Residue frames as qw, qx, qy, qz and C-alpha x, y, z in Angstrom:
[[0.216, 0.275, 0.084, 0.933, 7.87, -17.07, 15.66],
 [0.017, 0.482, 0.547, -0.684, 5.99, -14.43, 17.52],
 [0.183, 0.702, 0.539, 0.427, 3.16, -12.39, 16.02],
 [0.274, -0.397, -0.194, 0.855, 3.83, -8.67, 16.30],
 [0.272, 0.862, 0.428, -0.020, 1.73, -5.68, 15.31],
 [0.399, -0.241, 0.218, 0.858, 3.30, -2.96, 13.19],
 [0.363, 0.834, 0.368, -0.191, 2.25, -0.04, 11.03],
 [0.446, -0.035, 0.352, 0.822, 3.53, 2.01, 8.12],
 [0.227, 0.869, 0.361, -0.251, 2.36, 5.43, 6.98],
 [0.464, -0.081, 0.396, 0.788, 3.68, 7.11, 3.84],
 [0.333, 0.774, 0.136, -0.521, 2.77, 10.30, 1.99],
 [0.727, 0.345, 0.440, 0.398, 3.11, 9.63, -1.74],
 [0.229, -0.651, 0.100, 0.716, 5.45, 12.39, -2.95],
 [0.171, 0.412, -0.523, -0.727, 5.06, 11.93, -6.72],
 [0.823, 0.246, 0.029, -0.512, 3.25, 9.91, -9.38],
 [0.402, 0.424, -0.810, -0.052, 5.82, 7.07, -9.47],
 [0.848, -0.263, -0.447, -0.111, 5.20, 3.58, -8.11],
 [0.116, -0.664, 0.504, -0.540, 6.16, 3.89, -4.42],
 [0.564, -0.080, -0.796, 0.203, 7.12, 1.14, -1.97],
 [0.501, -0.661, -0.005, -0.559, 4.96, 1.48, 1.15],
 [0.682, -0.512, 0.479, -0.209, 6.17, -1.57, 3.08],
 [0.591, 0.410, -0.693, -0.055, 8.72, -4.34, 2.53],
 [0.891, -0.404, -0.019, -0.208, 8.21, -7.49, 4.59],
 [0.023, 0.661, -0.732, 0.165, 11.24, -8.65, 6.59],
 [0.186, -0.018, 0.971, -0.149, 9.40, -11.87, 7.52],
 [0.118, -0.437, -0.813, -0.367, 6.05, -13.40, 6.62],
 [0.078, 0.190, 0.339, -0.918, 3.47, -10.66, 7.29],
 [0.068, 0.590, 0.782, 0.187, -0.23, -9.98, 6.92],
 [0.087, -0.144, -0.024, -0.985, -1.67, -6.57, 6.07],
 [0.035, -0.421, -0.874, 0.240, -4.76, -6.65, 8.26],
 [0.124, 0.875, 0.427, -0.191, -6.07, -3.15, 7.53],
 [0.404, -0.166, 0.236, 0.868, -5.14, -0.09, 5.53],
 [0.295, 0.848, 0.379, -0.223, -6.37, 3.07, 3.86],
 [0.423, 0.156, 0.301, 0.840, -5.35, 5.22, 0.93],
 [0.005, -0.798, -0.447, 0.404, -6.50, 8.81, 1.45],
 [0.365, 0.567, 0.283, 0.682, -6.87, 11.68, -0.98],
 [0.353, -0.582, -0.359, 0.639, -5.92, 14.82, 0.95],
 [0.121, -0.090, 0.272, 0.951, -6.52, 17.31, -1.84],
 [0.423, 0.447, 0.334, -0.714, -9.56, 19.01, -3.38],
 [0.575, 0.441, -0.433, -0.536, -9.39, 17.18, -6.71],
 [0.970, -0.004, 0.176, -0.168, -9.91, 13.56, -7.71],
 [0.029, 0.634, -0.750, -0.185, -7.08, 11.15, -8.47],
 [0.908, 0.140, -0.340, -0.201, -6.57, 7.64, -9.80],
 [0.426, -0.612, 0.637, -0.195, -4.95, 5.07, -7.46],
 [0.824, 0.235, -0.507, -0.097, -3.20, 1.76, -8.18],
 [0.599, -0.571, 0.516, -0.221, -2.30, -0.77, -5.47],
 [0.762, 0.382, -0.520, -0.061, 0.21, -3.55, -6.19],
 [0.801, -0.496, 0.334, 0.017, 1.83, -6.43, -4.39],
 [0.398, 0.679, -0.614, -0.059, 5.43, -7.08, -5.44],
 [0.975, -0.188, 0.107, -0.049, 6.18, -10.80, -5.21],
 [0.122, -0.792, 0.579, 0.153, 9.92, -11.11, -4.64],
 [0.626, -0.136, 0.758, 0.120, 10.02, -14.83, -5.48],
 [0.613, 0.571, 0.521, 0.163, 8.41, -14.17, -8.90],
 [0.336, -0.283, 0.161, 0.884, 10.21, -10.78, -9.27],
 [0.031, -0.391, -0.540, -0.745, 7.03, -9.15, -10.54],
 [0.221, 0.099, 0.416, -0.877, 4.22, -6.93, -9.32],
 [0.064, -0.426, -0.870, -0.240, 0.59, -8.00, -9.30],
 [0.214, -0.303, -0.047, -0.927, -2.21, -5.43, -9.33],
 [0.018, 0.329, 0.838, -0.435, -4.71, -5.61, -6.49],
 [0.316, 0.807, 0.480, -0.138, -6.62, -2.72, -8.05],
 [0.458, 0.044, 0.343, 0.819, -5.74, -0.42, -10.94],
 [0.008, 0.203, 0.247, 0.948, -6.69, 3.21, -11.61],
 [0.220, -0.631, -0.736, 0.110, -9.47, 3.33, -9.06],
 [0.017, 0.669, 0.097, 0.737, -10.97, 6.84, -8.85],
 [0.446, -0.425, -0.557, 0.556, -10.48, 8.45, -5.44],
 [0.019, 0.844, 0.319, 0.431, -12.56, 11.59, -5.06],
 [0.125, 0.583, -0.317, 0.738, -11.42, 14.68, -3.18],
 [0.368, -0.455, 0.463, -0.666, -11.17, 14.16, 0.58],
 [0.929, -0.113, -0.047, -0.350, -12.11, 10.48, 0.42],
 [0.222, -0.527, 0.820, -0.028, -10.32, 7.27, 1.30],
 [0.806, 0.184, -0.469, -0.311, -10.19, 3.69, 0.09],
 [0.723, -0.460, 0.477, -0.198, -10.01, 0.65, 2.35],
 [0.311, 0.510, -0.781, -0.179, -7.39, -1.95, 1.45],
 [0.928, -0.116, -0.260, -0.240, -8.00, -5.70, 1.42],
 [0.715, -0.545, 0.433, 0.066, -6.03, -8.13, 3.58],
 [0.665, 0.638, -0.387, -0.007, -2.77, -9.11, 1.85],
 [0.887, -0.376, 0.183, 0.198, -0.30, -11.86, 2.76],
 [0.326, 0.853, -0.406, 0.039, 3.36, -10.98, 2.25],
 [0.943, -0.093, -0.093, 0.306, 6.28, -13.38, 2.23],
 [0.526, -0.597, 0.146, 0.589, 9.80, -12.21, 3.13],
 [0.274, -0.245, 0.400, 0.839, 10.91, -9.36, 0.80],
 [0.136, 0.622, 0.679, 0.367, 7.44, -8.91, -0.76],
 [0.103, -0.117, -0.124, 0.980, 6.22, -5.30, -0.98],
 [0.195, 0.779, 0.579, -0.142, 3.07, -3.23, -0.97],
 [0.290, -0.059, 0.280, 0.913, 3.30, -0.52, -3.63],
 [0.222, 0.781, 0.513, -0.280, 1.03, 2.42, -4.50],
 [0.282, 0.034, 0.360, 0.888, 0.89, 4.81, -7.42],
 [0.228, 0.754, 0.483, -0.382, -1.38, 7.77, -8.10],
 [0.482, 0.586, 0.333, 0.560, -1.73, 10.20, -10.99],
 [0.194, -0.973, -0.054, -0.109, -1.18, 13.11, -8.55],
 [0.712, 0.325, -0.271, 0.559, 2.42, 14.37, -8.47],
 [0.050, -0.705, 0.178, -0.684, 2.02, 16.74, -5.51],
 [0.231, 0.104, -0.809, 0.531, 2.07, 14.45, -2.46],
 [0.490, -0.187, 0.101, -0.845, -1.67, 14.66, -1.87],
 [0.867, -0.111, -0.398, -0.280, -2.11, 10.98, -1.09],
 [0.235, -0.532, 0.728, -0.362, -1.33, 9.15, 2.14],
 [0.785, -0.010, -0.592, -0.184, -1.22, 5.41, 2.73],
 [0.381, -0.497, 0.611, -0.484, -1.56, 3.84, 6.18],
 [0.737, 0.048, -0.656, -0.155, -1.10, 0.11, 6.78],
 [0.580, -0.499, 0.510, -0.393, -1.61, -1.95, 9.92],
 [0.684, 0.333, -0.639, -0.116, 0.14, -5.31, 9.86],
 [0.861, -0.419, 0.276, -0.083, 0.72, -8.49, 11.74],
 [0.419, 0.706, -0.571, 0.004, 4.40, -9.35, 11.27],
 [0.015, -0.401, 0.894, -0.198, 6.55, -12.38, 12.00],
 [0.832, 0.000, 0.081, -0.549, 3.58, -14.63, 11.26],
 [0.389, -0.311, 0.866, 0.035, 4.28, -18.31, 11.79]]
């Protein structure tokens, strides 16, 4: 398989757990940020959904993200159909998530 670079950028529209990226093949999240684009603080949760175990695992939970700041994401390995998911306590779409990935990893 070839290694291809890809990206995903999503504005979180509500305070529900939101799928940011679903792997179509084995993939590696090599960089990413979660940004607070408002003037108030929020709490952020990052999860990896493991499709083979049919459950989500928290990478970090309820991390405070101050106004105008961002949080760097760790590297995450995704198997086919695994997901990166984010949730905030802000229901107004004031959070953006940007991922940079290496896809089709052999």
